[in-house]
C-alpha atoms as a printed R data frame, in Angstrom:
    type eleno elety resid chain resno        x      y       z
1   ATOM     1    CA   MET     A     1  -89.951 10.150  -4.643
2   ATOM     2    CA   THR     A     2  -90.090 11.482  -8.188
3   ATOM     3    CA   VAL     A     3  -86.689 12.556  -9.507
4   ATOM     4    CA   TYR     A     4  -86.422 15.694 -11.684
5   ATOM     5    CA   LYS     A     5  -83.343 16.569 -13.728
6   ATOM     6    CA   LEU     A     6  -83.137 19.676 -15.911
7   ATOM     7    CA   THR     A     7  -80.384 20.037 -18.511
8   ATOM     8    CA   TYR     A     8  -79.532 23.318 -20.251
9   ATOM     9    CA   PHE     A     9  -76.772 25.819 -21.003
10  ATOM    10    CA   ASN     A    10  -75.312 27.730 -18.074
11  ATOM    11    CA   PHE     A    11  -77.704 30.661 -18.367
12  ATOM    12    CA   PRO     A    12  -81.452 31.386 -17.927
13  ATOM    13    CA   ALA     A    13  -83.251 31.734 -21.284
14  ATOM    14    CA   LEU     A    14  -85.545 28.827 -22.205
15  ATOM    15    CA   ALA     A    15  -84.861 26.815 -19.062
16  ATOM    16    CA   GLU     A    16  -85.671 29.543 -16.561
17  ATOM    17    CA   PRO     A    17  -89.485 29.274 -16.813
18  ATOM    18    CA   ILE     A    18  -89.087 25.573 -15.997
19  ATOM    19    CA   ARG     A    19  -86.839 26.428 -13.049
20  ATOM    20    CA   PHE     A    20  -89.375 29.003 -11.842
21  ATOM    21    CA   LEU     A    21  -92.231 26.509 -11.946
22  ATOM    22    CA   LEU     A    22  -90.293 23.704 -10.295
23  ATOM    23    CA   SER     A    23  -89.315 26.164  -7.583
24  ATOM    24    CA   TYR     A    24  -92.900 27.394  -7.250
25  ATOM    25    CA   LEU     A    25  -93.962 23.777  -6.788
26  ATOM    26    CA   GLU     A    26  -91.192 23.372  -4.210
27  ATOM    27    CA   ILE     A    27  -89.822 20.440  -6.195
28  ATOM    28    CA   ASP     A    28  -86.170 19.626  -5.675
29  ATOM    29    CA   PHE     A    29  -84.477 19.192  -9.044
30  ATOM    30    CA   GLU     A    30  -81.007 18.575 -10.383
31  ATOM    31    CA   ASP     A    31  -80.032 21.700 -12.304
32  ATOM    32    CA   VAL     A    32  -77.501 20.394 -14.830
33  ATOM    33    CA   ARG     A    33  -75.730 23.208 -16.678
34  ATOM    34    CA   PHE     A    34  -73.064 23.039 -19.347
35  ATOM    35    CA   GLU     A    35  -70.890 25.587 -21.126
36  ATOM    36    CA   GLY     A    36  -71.123 26.514 -24.786
37  ATOM    37    CA   GLU     A    37  -67.944 24.687 -25.724
38  ATOM    38    CA   GLN     A    38  -69.451 21.448 -24.411
39  ATOM    39    CA   TRP     A    39  -72.510 21.690 -26.644
40  ATOM    40    CA   PRO     A    40  -71.085 19.942 -29.754
41  ATOM    41    CA   SER     A    41  -70.519 16.768 -27.759
42  ATOM    42    CA   ILE     A    42  -73.843 17.013 -25.905
43  ATOM    43    CA   LYS     A    43  -76.045 17.932 -28.862
44  ATOM    44    CA   PRO     A    44  -76.116 14.449 -30.483
45  ATOM    45    CA   THR     A    45  -77.449 12.978 -27.224
46  ATOM    46    CA   MET     A    46  -80.404 15.375 -27.047
47  ATOM    47    CA   PRO     A    47  -83.859 14.761 -28.569
48  ATOM    48    CA   PHE     A    48  -83.901 16.643 -31.876
49  ATOM    49    CA   GLY     A    49  -80.526 18.126 -30.934
50  ATOM    50    CA   ARG     A    50  -81.996 20.825 -28.710
51  ATOM    51    CA   VAL     A    51  -82.278 21.805 -25.070
52  ATOM    52    CA   PRO     A    52  -83.664 22.252 -22.469
53  ATOM    53    CA   ILE     A    53  -84.772 18.778 -21.536
54  ATOM    54    CA   LEU     A    54  -86.458 17.731 -18.329
55  ATOM    55    CA   GLU     A    55  -86.092 14.174 -17.110
56  ATOM    56    CA   ILE     A    56  -88.803 12.913 -14.792
57  ATOM    57    CA   ASP     A    57  -87.888  9.553 -13.293
58  ATOM    58    CA   GLY     A    58  -85.598  8.989 -16.265
59  ATOM    59    CA   LYS     A    59  -88.212  9.835 -18.911
60  ATOM    60    CA   ILE     A    60  -86.758 12.496 -21.211
61  ATOM    61    CA   LEU     A    61  -89.032 15.377 -22.150
62  ATOM    62    CA   ASN     A    62  -88.239 18.132 -24.639
63  ATOM    63    CA   GLN     A    63  -90.097 21.285 -25.752
64  ATOM    64    CA   SER     A    64  -89.850 23.889 -23.006
65  ATOM    65    CA   VAL     A    65  -93.328 25.391 -23.427
66  ATOM    66    CA   ALA     A    66  -95.013 21.986 -23.294
67  ATOM    67    CA   ILE     A    67  -93.041 21.219 -20.131
68  ATOM    68    CA   THR     A    68  -93.975 24.511 -18.479
69  ATOM    69    CA   ARG     A    69  -97.630 24.038 -19.426
70  ATOM    70    CA   TYR     A    70  -97.563 20.604 -17.802
71  ATOM    71    CA   LEU     A    71  -95.946 21.956 -14.635
72  ATOM    72    CA   SER     A    72  -98.362 24.891 -14.533
73  ATOM    73    CA   LYS     A    73 -101.270 22.459 -14.283
74  ATOM    74    CA   LYS     A    74  -99.587 20.729 -11.352
75  ATOM    75    CA   ALA     A    75  -99.074 24.145  -9.760
76  ATOM    76    CA   GLY     A    76 -102.647 25.316 -10.254
77  ATOM    77    CA   LEU     A    77 -101.435 28.110 -12.521
78  ATOM    78    CA   ALA     A    78 -103.126 26.918 -15.712
79  ATOM    79    CA   GLY     A    79 -106.568 28.067 -16.792
80  ATOM    80    CA   SER     A    80 -109.666 27.205 -14.807
81  ATOM    81    CA   ASP     A    81 -111.454 26.441 -18.086
82  ATOM    82    CA   ASP     A    82 -110.609 26.047 -21.769
83  ATOM    83    CA   TRP     A    83 -111.094 29.743 -22.526
84  ATOM    84    CA   GLU     A    84 -108.824 30.916 -19.726
85  ATOM    85    CA   SER     A    85 -106.236 28.311 -20.747
86  ATOM    86    CA   LEU     A    86 -106.383 29.678 -24.275
87  ATOM    87    CA   LEU     A    87 -105.754 33.228 -23.061
88  ATOM    88    CA   MET     A    88 -102.736 32.036 -21.086
89  ATOM    89    CA   ASP     A    89 -101.375 30.130 -24.071
90  ATOM    90    CA   ILE     A    90 -101.770 33.256 -26.212
91  ATOM    91    CA   ALA     A    91  -99.951 35.385 -23.640
92  ATOM    92    CA   VAL     A    92  -97.038 32.938 -23.491
93  ATOM    93    CA   ASP     A    93  -96.872 32.659 -27.281
94  ATOM    94    CA   ASN     A    94  -96.823 36.460 -27.617
95  ATOM    95    CA   VAL     A    95  -93.915 36.659 -25.178
96  ATOM    96    CA   ASN     A    96  -92.125 33.945 -27.122
97  ATOM    97    CA   ASP     A    97  -92.685 35.805 -30.388
98  ATOM    98    CA   LEU     A    98  -90.864 38.769 -28.862
99  ATOM    99    CA   ARG     A    99  -88.118 36.480 -27.576
100 ATOM   100    CA   GLN     A   100  -87.663 35.021 -31.048
101 ATOM   101    CA   ALA     A   101  -87.487 38.463 -32.652
102 ATOM   102    CA   ILE     A   102  -84.836 39.563 -30.157
103 ATOM   103    CA   SER     A   103  -82.912 36.292 -30.583
104 ATOM   104    CA   LEU     A   104  -82.867 36.530 -34.367
105 ATOM   105    CA   THR     A   105  -81.253 39.943 -34.045
106 ATOM   106    CA   ALA     A   106  -78.828 39.035 -31.253
107 ATOM   107    CA   PHE     A   107  -77.543 35.939 -33.044
108 ATOM   108    CA   GLU     A   108  -77.417 37.373 -36.567
109 ATOM   109    CA   PRO     A   109  -73.926 36.479 -37.872
110 ATOM   110    CA   ASN     A   110  -73.669 39.263 -40.437
111 ATOM   111    CA   GLU     A   111  -72.736 42.415 -38.513
112 ATOM   112    CA   GLU     A   112  -74.084 44.799 -41.142
113 ATOM   113    CA   VAL     A   113  -77.420 43.013 -41.278
114 ATOM   114    CA   LYS     A   114  -77.442 42.772 -37.491
115 ATOM   115    CA   ALA     A   115  -77.036 46.539 -37.123
116 ATOM   116    CA   LYS     A   116  -80.042 47.165 -39.373
117 ATOM   117    CA   LYS     A   117  -82.131 44.565 -37.570
118 ATOM   118    CA   TYR     A   118  -81.217 46.116 -34.238
119 ATOM   119    CA   ILE     A   119  -82.559 49.512 -35.281
120 ATOM   120    CA   THR     A   120  -85.888 47.930 -36.221
121 ATOM   121    CA   LEU     A   121  -85.893 45.880 -33.027
122 ATOM   122    CA   ILE     A   122  -85.383 48.880 -30.751
123 ATOM   123    CA   ASN     A   123  -87.576 51.354 -32.598
124 ATOM   124    CA   GLU     A   124  -90.432 49.122 -33.714
125 ATOM   125    CA   THR     A   125  -90.572 45.519 -32.496
126 ATOM   126    CA   ILE     A   126  -89.865 45.937 -28.784
127 ATOM   127    CA   PRO     A   127  -92.166 48.990 -28.388
128 ATOM   128    CA   LEU     A   128  -94.963 47.166 -30.225
129 ATOM   129    CA   TYR     A   129  -94.887 44.129 -27.953
130 ATOM   130    CA   MET     A   130  -93.952 45.788 -24.682
131 ATOM   131    CA   ASN     A   131  -96.551 48.542 -24.947
132 ATOM   132    CA   LYS     A   132  -99.202 45.908 -25.547
133 ATOM   133    CA   PHE     A   133  -97.940 43.881 -22.581
134 ATOM   134    CA   GLU     A   134  -98.032 47.023 -20.425
135 ATOM   135    CA   LYS     A   135 -101.655 47.638 -21.399
136 ATOM   136    CA   THR     A   136 -102.574 43.993 -20.864
137 ATOM   137    CA   VAL     A   137 -101.171 43.971 -17.325
138 ATOM   138    CA   GLU     A   138 -102.850 47.302 -16.561
139 ATOM   139    CA   GLU     A   139 -106.222 45.966 -17.738
140 ATOM   140    CA   ASN     A   140 -105.867 42.706 -15.793
141 ATOM   141    CA   ASP     A   141 -105.148 44.035 -12.309
142 ATOM   142    CA   GLY     A   142 -101.411 43.512 -12.521
143 ATOM   143    CA   TYR     A   143 -101.349 40.155 -14.302
144 ATOM   144    CA   PHE     A   144 -101.427 38.890 -17.877
145 ATOM   145    CA   VAL     A   145 -104.738 37.023 -17.730
146 ATOM   146    CA   ASN     A   146 -107.976 37.575 -15.791
147 ATOM   147    CA   GLY     A   147 -106.434 39.417 -12.859
148 ATOM   148    CA   LYS     A   148 -104.741 36.427 -11.276
149 ATOM   149    CA   LEU     A   149 -101.361 34.742 -11.154
150 ATOM   150    CA   SER     A   150 -100.738 32.277 -13.978
151 ATOM   151    CA   TRP     A   151  -97.869 30.527 -15.675
152 ATOM   152    CA   ALA     A   152  -97.859 33.345 -18.237
153 ATOM   153    CA   ASP     A   153  -96.687 35.727 -15.508
154 ATOM   154    CA   LEU     A   154  -93.924 33.393 -14.350
155 ATOM   155    CA   HIS     A   155  -92.886 32.736 -17.949
156 ATOM   156    CA   PHE     A   156  -92.505 36.425 -18.762
157 ATOM   157    CA   VAL     A   157  -90.531 37.331 -15.665
158 ATOM   158    CA   ALA     A   158  -88.364 34.203 -15.889
159 ATOM   159    CA   ILE     A   159  -86.977 35.110 -19.319
160 ATOM   160    CA   LEU     A   160  -86.966 38.877 -18.796
161 ATOM   161    CA   ASP     A   161  -83.321 39.217 -17.738
162 ATOM   162    CA   PHE     A   162  -82.202 37.263 -20.782
163 ATOM   163    CA   LEU     A   163  -84.356 39.399 -23.091
164 ATOM   164    CA   ASN     A   164  -82.717 42.499 -21.644
165 ATOM   165    CA   PHE     A   165  -79.282 40.965 -22.138
166 ATOM   166    CA   MET     A   166  -79.937 40.083 -25.781
167 ATOM   167    CA   ALA     A   167  -81.646 43.407 -26.581
168 ATOM   168    CA   LYS     A   168  -78.923 45.388 -24.744
169 ATOM   169    CA   VAL     A   169  -81.603 47.580 -23.162
170 ATOM   170    CA   ASP     A   170  -83.988 47.431 -20.220
171 ATOM   171    CA   ILE     A   171  -87.237 46.624 -21.991
172 ATOM   172    CA   LEU     A   172  -89.221 47.525 -18.850
173 ATOM   173    CA   GLU     A   173  -87.984 51.125 -18.897
174 ATOM   174    CA   GLY     A   174  -90.902 53.540 -19.003
175 ATOM   175    CA   ARG     A   175  -93.412 50.762 -18.325
176 ATOM   176    CA   PRO     A   176  -94.405 51.051 -14.649
177 ATOM   177    CA   LYS     A   177  -97.118 48.375 -14.682
178 ATOM   178    CA   LEU     A   178  -94.671 45.770 -15.954
179 ATOM   179    CA   GLN     A   179  -92.058 46.931 -13.453
180 ATOM   180    CA   GLU     A   180  -94.590 46.381 -10.649
181 ATOM   181    CA   HIS     A   181  -95.482 43.022 -12.188
182 ATOM   182    CA   LYS     A   182  -91.859 41.874 -12.090
183 ATOM   183    CA   LYS     A   183  -91.464 42.943  -8.454
184 ATOM   184    CA   LYS     A   184  -94.643 41.100  -7.512
185 ATOM   185    CA   ILE     A   185  -93.482 37.849  -9.119
186 ATOM   186    CA   TRP     A   186  -90.026 38.166  -7.552
187 ATOM   187    CA   GLU     A   187  -91.678 38.503  -4.119
188 ATOM   188    CA   ILE     A   188  -93.481 35.154  -4.357
189 ATOM   189    CA   PRO     A   189  -91.709 33.232  -1.570
190 ATOM   190    CA   GLN     A   190  -90.709 30.221  -3.690
191 ATOM   191    CA   ILE     A   191  -89.506 32.435  -6.547
192 ATOM   192    CA   LYS     A   192  -87.672 34.737  -4.156
193 ATOM   193    CA   SER     A   193  -85.925 31.714  -2.664
194 ATOM   194    CA   TRP     A   194  -84.898 30.421  -6.113
195 ATOM   195    CA   ILE     A   195  -83.569 33.806  -7.233
196 ATOM   196    CA   ALA     A   196  -81.498 34.067  -4.053
197 ATOM   197    CA   LYS     A   197  -79.777 30.743  -4.589
198 ATOM   198    CA   ARG     A   198  -79.548 30.429  -8.386
199 ATOM   199    CA   PRO     A   199  -76.213 31.060 -10.125
200 ATOM   200    CA   SER     A   200  -75.600 34.726 -10.810
201 ATOM   201    CA   PHE     A   201  -76.838 35.674 -14.249
202 ATOM   202    CA   ALA     A   202  -73.823 37.933 -14.790
203 ATOM   203    CA   LYS     A   203  -71.456 35.071 -14.025
204 ATOM   204    CA   SER     A   204  -73.205 32.695 -16.404
205 ATOM   205    CA   LEU     A   205  -72.608 34.721 -19.568
């Protein structure tokens, strides 16, 4: 039996899409979590000094999006052809662009600069991306690509709670199509089961 071991900080963020997909595939995996104060000692042992990593039968894999793309193919959630795969990649990259914008603000060390960035984030960046996502889901029968479930949908919902935490707002507020989208993904039996048993997000921060 193939052995899967995921290593990341003790919160969702970049590892959660991997956890969603492993759960969707009904793959048992070792969910190794560590606290922030442990990171300095762990970092030198990680490829390129970053996490998450997924070990499959002892083979260490880095780059979370590459890992989720690989798992999505195993799950039948990748594109049915090159064009559809491209659309899914674009959707995931757009979500990650928003995540990066929110992260750069949340982790800005200079408080004065951070306050200015936050104003732009709330008034411009988040509305730009989220309104486009709302329209995309509306135009695609409740999904991100071609009216069917894909890894782009799981990716978005998996990191959503962490985006809200970093942005300090509910980025789904006023966006009913995306709210319905989240509920639909959460009701997938394998995802529902994972959410019920995973460590509480509130306790992991």
